[in-house]
C-alpha positions as CSV (number, residue, x, y, z in Angstrom):
1,M,-9.2,-78.5,-21.1
2,R,-10.1,-75.3,-19.4
3,I,-8.4,-72.1,-20.7
4,M,-7.7,-69.6,-18.0
5,T,-8.8,-66.0,-18.5
6,K,-6.5,-63.1,-18.2
7,A,-8.1,-62.3,-14.9
8,G,-7.5,-65.8,-13.7
9,I,-3.8,-65.7,-14.6
10,L,-3.4,-62.4,-12.8
11,A,-5.0,-63.9,-9.7
12,V,-2.6,-66.9,-9.7
13,L,0.4,-64.6,-10.1
14,A,-0.8,-62.5,-7.2
15,A,-1.2,-65.5,-5.0
16,L,2.3,-66.8,-5.9
17,A,3.8,-63.3,-5.1
18,M,2.1,-63.4,-1.7
19,L,3.4,-66.9,-1.0
20,L,7.0,-65.8,-1.9
21,A,6.7,-62.7,0.3
22,V,5.5,-64.8,3.3
23,A,8.3,-67.3,2.8
24,C,10.9,-64.5,2.6
25,G,9.5,-62.8,5.6
26,G,9.7,-66.0,7.6
27,E,13.4,-66.3,6.8
28,E,14.1,-62.7,7.9
29,E,12.3,-63.2,11.2
30,A,14.3,-66.4,11.9
31,T,17.5,-64.5,11.3
32,T,16.4,-61.7,13.5
33,D,15.5,-64.1,16.3
34,E,19.1,-65.4,16.1
35,S,20.3,-62.1,17.7
36,P,23.2,-61.5,20.0
37,A,20.8,-60.5,22.7
38,D,19.5,-64.1,22.7
39,G,23.0,-65.6,22.6
40,G,22.1,-67.6,19.5
41,S,24.7,-66.1,17.1
42,Q,27.2,-64.8,19.8
43,E,30.8,-65.9,19.5
44,E,31.7,-68.1,22.4
45,I,34.0,-66.3,24.8
46,S,36.4,-67.8,27.3
47,I,37.0,-65.6,30.4
48,A,39.9,-66.0,32.8
49,F,39.4,-64.3,36.2
50,F,42.4,-63.5,38.3
51,G,41.0,-63.0,41.8
52,F,42.6,-61.8,45.0
53,A,42.3,-65.2,46.5
54,K,39.9,-68.1,46.5
55,A,39.8,-67.9,50.3
56,N,38.5,-64.3,50.0
57,S,34.7,-64.0,50.0
58,F,34.8,-60.7,48.1
59,A,36.7,-62.4,45.2
60,Q,34.3,-65.3,45.3
61,A,31.4,-62.8,45.0
62,T,33.1,-61.3,41.9
63,F,33.4,-64.7,40.3
64,T,29.8,-65.5,41.1
65,G,28.7,-62.5,39.1
66,I,31.1,-63.3,36.3
67,E,30.1,-67.0,36.1
68,E,26.3,-66.2,36.2
69,W,26.7,-63.7,33.4
70,A,28.8,-66.2,31.4
71,K,26.3,-69.0,31.7
72,E,23.6,-66.7,30.2
73,N,25.7,-65.2,27.4
74,N,27.5,-68.1,25.6
75,A,30.7,-67.8,27.7
76,T,32.8,-69.8,30.1
77,A,34.7,-68.6,33.2
78,T,37.7,-69.9,35.1
79,F,39.0,-68.7,38.5
80,F,42.7,-68.3,39.0
81,D,43.6,-68.2,42.7
82,G,46.0,-65.2,43.3
83,A,46.4,-66.2,47.0
84,F,46.9,-62.6,47.9
85,D,50.4,-62.8,46.3
86,A,51.4,-60.4,43.5
87,P,54.2,-62.6,41.9
88,T,51.8,-65.6,41.8
89,Q,49.2,-63.5,40.0
90,V,51.6,-62.1,37.5
91,S,52.7,-65.6,36.6
92,Q,49.1,-66.8,36.2
93,I,48.3,-63.9,33.8
94,Q,51.4,-64.6,31.7
95,D,50.6,-68.3,31.5
96,A,47.0,-67.7,30.6
97,T,48.1,-65.3,27.9
98,T,50.5,-67.7,26.2
99,S,48.1,-70.6,26.5
100,G,45.8,-69.2,23.9
101,K,42.8,-70.6,25.8
102,Y,41.2,-67.3,26.8
103,D,39.6,-64.3,25.0
104,V,39.1,-62.1,28.1
105,L,41.2,-61.6,31.2
106,I,39.5,-60.0,34.2
107,V,42.2,-58.9,36.6
108,Q,41.5,-58.2,40.3
109,A,45.1,-57.2,41.0
110,N,46.8,-57.8,44.3
111,D,49.3,-55.3,43.2
112,G,48.1,-52.9,40.5
113,T,51.7,-51.9,39.6
114,A,53.2,-55.4,39.5
115,V,50.7,-56.7,36.9
116,I,51.3,-53.9,34.4
117,P,53.8,-55.8,32.2
118,A,51.7,-58.9,32.1
119,V,48.6,-56.9,31.2
120,E,50.4,-55.1,28.4
121,Q,51.6,-58.4,27.0
122,A,48.1,-59.8,27.0
123,I,46.7,-56.7,25.2
124,A,49.6,-56.9,22.7
125,Q,48.5,-60.4,21.8
126,G,45.0,-59.3,21.1
127,L,43.3,-60.3,24.4
128,T,40.7,-58.1,26.1
129,V,41.7,-57.1,29.6
130,V,39.4,-55.6,32.3
131,A,40.7,-54.4,35.6
132,E,38.1,-55.2,38.2
133,F,37.8,-53.4,41.6
134,T,41.6,-52.7,41.7
135,P,43.1,-50.2,39.2
136,V,45.9,-51.6,37.1
137,G,48.5,-48.8,37.4
138,T,50.1,-46.5,39.9
139,R,47.1,-44.3,40.8
140,Y,44.3,-45.1,43.1
141,D,42.5,-41.8,42.8
142,T,41.0,-42.3,39.4
143,A,38.6,-44.7,37.6
144,E,40.2,-44.1,34.2
145,P,42.2,-47.0,32.7
146,Q,45.9,-46.5,33.2
147,V,47.1,-49.0,30.6
148,E,46.4,-48.2,26.9
149,G,43.8,-50.6,25.5
150,M,42.3,-52.0,28.7
151,Y,39.0,-51.4,30.5
152,F,38.1,-50.8,34.1
153,V,35.1,-51.7,36.2
154,G,35.6,-50.9,39.9
155,D,36.0,-48.4,42.6
156,V,38.1,-45.3,43.1
157,I,40.0,-46.6,46.1
158,T,40.7,-43.2,47.7
159,E,37.0,-42.4,47.6
160,N,36.2,-45.7,49.3
161,G,38.6,-44.8,52.1
162,E,37.0,-41.4,52.4
163,I,33.5,-42.8,52.6
164,I,34.2,-45.4,55.3
165,A,35.9,-42.7,57.3
166,E,32.8,-40.5,56.9
167,L,30.7,-43.4,58.2
168,G,33.0,-43.6,61.2
169,L,32.6,-39.9,62.0
170,D,28.9,-40.2,61.5
171,A,28.8,-43.1,64.0
172,A,30.6,-41.0,66.6
173,A,28.3,-38.0,66.0
174,A,25.3,-40.2,66.4
175,E,26.6,-40.9,69.9
176,G,27.2,-37.3,70.6
177,I,31.0,-37.6,70.6
178,D,32.7,-34.5,69.2
179,K,36.4,-35.7,69.4
180,P,36.2,-39.5,69.0
181,V,39.0,-42.1,69.2
182,I,38.7,-44.1,66.0
183,A,40.7,-47.2,65.1
184,Y,41.2,-47.9,61.5
185,L,42.2,-51.5,60.8
186,Q,44.5,-51.7,57.8
187,G,44.1,-54.5,55.2
188,F,47.5,-55.5,54.0
189,P,50.1,-52.8,54.6
190,D,52.4,-54.1,51.9
191,L,49.8,-53.7,49.2
192,P,49.7,-50.3,47.4
193,L,45.9,-50.4,47.2
194,D,45.6,-50.7,51.0
195,N,48.2,-48.0,51.6
196,A,46.2,-45.6,49.3
197,R,42.9,-46.4,51.1
198,T,44.4,-46.1,54.5
199,E,45.9,-42.7,53.8
200,A,42.6,-41.4,52.4
201,A,40.7,-42.8,55.4
202,V,43.1,-41.5,58.1
203,S,43.3,-38.1,56.5
204,T,39.5,-37.8,56.4
205,L,39.2,-39.0,60.0
206,K,41.8,-36.5,61.2
207,A,40.1,-33.7,59.3
208,G,36.9,-34.6,61.0
209,G,38.5,-34.1,64.4
210,A,39.1,-37.7,65.4
211,E,42.1,-39.1,67.2
212,V,43.2,-42.0,64.9
213,I,44.7,-45.3,65.8
214,D,46.0,-46.9,62.5
215,T,48.7,-49.3,63.7
216,Y,46.6,-52.5,63.7
217,V,46.2,-54.9,60.8
218,G,42.7,-56.3,60.4
219,G,43.3,-58.1,57.1
220,Y,40.4,-59.7,55.3
221,T,39.4,-62.7,57.5
222,K,37.5,-63.1,60.7
223,D,40.6,-64.6,62.4
224,S,42.8,-61.7,61.6
225,G,40.1,-59.3,62.7
226,R,39.7,-61.2,65.9
227,A,43.4,-61.0,66.6
228,A,43.6,-57.3,65.9
229,G,40.6,-56.7,68.1
230,Q,42.1,-58.5,71.1
231,D,45.2,-56.4,70.8
232,L,43.3,-53.1,70.2
233,F,40.9,-53.4,73.1
234,A,43.7,-54.4,75.5
235,A,45.7,-51.3,74.6
236,H,42.9,-48.8,73.9
237,P,39.8,-49.4,76.0
238,D,38.8,-45.8,75.3
239,V,38.2,-46.5,71.6
240,D,34.8,-45.2,70.3
241,V,34.7,-46.5,66.7
242,V,36.4,-49.3,64.8
243,I,36.6,-49.3,61.0
244,G,37.8,-52.3,58.9
245,S,37.0,-54.8,56.2
246,S,33.6,-56.5,56.8
247,Q,35.4,-59.8,57.4
248,A,37.7,-58.2,60.0
249,I,34.9,-56.4,61.8
250,A,32.9,-59.6,62.0
251,G,35.8,-61.3,63.8
252,L,36.5,-58.3,66.0
253,E,32.9,-58.1,67.1
254,T,33.3,-61.4,68.8
255,V,36.0,-60.2,71.2
256,I,34.6,-56.9,72.3
257,P,35.0,-56.8,76.1
258,D,31.7,-56.9,78.0
259,D,32.2,-53.4,79.4
260,L,32.6,-52.0,75.9
261,V,29.6,-53.8,74.2
262,G,27.2,-51.2,73.0
263,K,29.8,-48.4,73.5
264,V,32.1,-49.2,70.6
265,Q,30.5,-48.4,67.2
266,L,31.5,-50.6,64.2
267,V,31.9,-49.8,60.5
268,G,32.6,-52.4,57.9
269,N,33.9,-52.1,54.3
270,G,31.9,-54.6,52.2
271,G,28.3,-55.5,51.2
272,S,28.2,-59.0,52.5
273,I,25.0,-60.6,53.8
274,Q,26.5,-60.7,57.3
275,A,27.6,-57.0,57.2
276,V,24.2,-55.8,55.9
277,T,22.4,-57.9,58.5
278,A,24.7,-56.5,61.3
279,V,23.8,-53.0,60.3
280,K,20.1,-53.7,60.1
281,E,20.2,-55.3,63.5
282,G,21.9,-52.3,65.0
283,R,25.1,-54.2,65.9
284,W,27.2,-52.1,63.4
285,Y,26.6,-48.5,62.6
286,G,27.2,-48.9,58.9
287,T,29.1,-50.5,56.1
288,Y,30.3,-49.6,52.6
289,V,28.0,-51.5,50.3
290,Y,29.9,-52.7,47.3
291,P,27.5,-54.8,45.1
292,E,30.3,-57.1,44.0
293,T,28.3,-59.7,42.2
294,L,26.8,-57.0,40.0
295,A,30.3,-55.5,39.5
296,G,31.6,-59.0,38.4
297,A,28.8,-59.3,35.9
298,E,29.5,-55.8,34.6
299,A,33.1,-56.7,34.1
300,A,32.2,-59.8,32.2
301,E,29.8,-57.9,30.0
302,V,32.3,-55.2,29.2
303,G,35.1,-57.7,28.5
304,A,33.0,-60.1,26.4
305,G,31.4,-57.2,24.5
306,A,34.7,-55.7,23.6
307,A,36.1,-59.1,22.6
308,R,33.1,-59.5,20.2
309,G,33.8,-56.1,18.7
310,E,31.0,-54.2,20.4
311,D,31.5,-50.6,21.5
312,M,31.9,-50.7,25.3
313,P,32.7,-48.0,27.9
314,D,36.4,-47.7,28.9
315,S,35.4,-47.2,32.6
316,V,32.4,-48.1,34.8
317,T,32.5,-47.2,38.5
318,V,30.8,-49.4,41.0
319,K,29.0,-46.3,42.4
320,V,27.3,-46.1,39.0
321,V,26.4,-49.8,39.1
322,A,25.0,-49.4,42.6
323,E,23.0,-46.3,41.7
324,E,21.5,-48.0,38.7
325,N,20.3,-50.7,41.0
326,G,18.9,-48.4,43.7
327,I,21.8,-49.0,46.1
328,D,23.4,-46.4,48.4
329,V,27.1,-47.4,48.9
330,K,27.0,-45.5,52.3
331,G,25.1,-48.2,54.0
332,T,23.3,-47.5,57.3
333,A,20.2,-49.0,58.9
334,E,18.0,-46.4,57.0
335,T,19.5,-46.9,53.5
336,L,19.8,-50.7,53.9
337,E,16.2,-51.3,54.8
338,E,15.4,-53.1,51.6
339,Q,18.8,-54.8,51.0
340,E,20.0,-58.3,52.0
341,G,23.6,-58.2,50.9
342,F,25.5,-59.7,48.0
343,Y,27.7,-62.5,49.2
344,N,28.7,-64.5,52.3
345,D,31.7,-63.5,54.4
């Protein structure tokens, strides 16, 4: 039997120590690989999205962003159809809260005031609530959350109104018109959000020297825009610029009288593929480019992160989301050269 020397014993011990170090190192690396960034050890999150309406392409774009983010980050998402009706949406939020099925509520409020009690109830029961696009509260001139404990990812509505009005004035100036007649098509006059946007837009237009027509409702569909256009052109053949939601302007465009084609400048409010294409083709002067799929994904990330105990920002504006992705919200043929749009109207 061979007796090991002291040197041999030390060599064996050194080898064993190295093996143990390698083994321990392997376990640490496996644990590191199971990181939240990879979704391996993330808590599964269930997201409820309360959209304006399933018939609305903007809300569909929001949900696309939410759903795509959820699929990649161990989360699920469900669309609740608000049908452009505040009481319906309030009831849906309350039911989702009491069901115990959801961790995060993303609220695209039809009426930011009406949903406050339901949002407060959800927060009191430990749910994470993110207001998306529409502020939850009584103010539409701020991006700060107006209900304690909630988050906001969206636009300052009054700034949106000011920017689309500026685009309208720019369109008139491009045609050499100093005192233009500009029609602003309202969305839904009974919604506080639309009232705030209309007031901001009309004030900016008047301050810019325009004669403003703001009595027509364009809504958020091609059909409603088409109907508004027929009435508008019949009563105001002298109109120089028309501003409205991208859906409404797409419908109105189809009923412009032959003698006004090329004379009337169009400005949309929305970053749809159709709106961006119309601007790039020269049929519209401009559109407010709201990258809504990116905003939806941002809302999901903020909500899920907060629900998982991560430190998330209370407020993220869409202008910031746009800028981080190289997008100018004030979309013209020049700024939209490399853009294709974010959803289908």
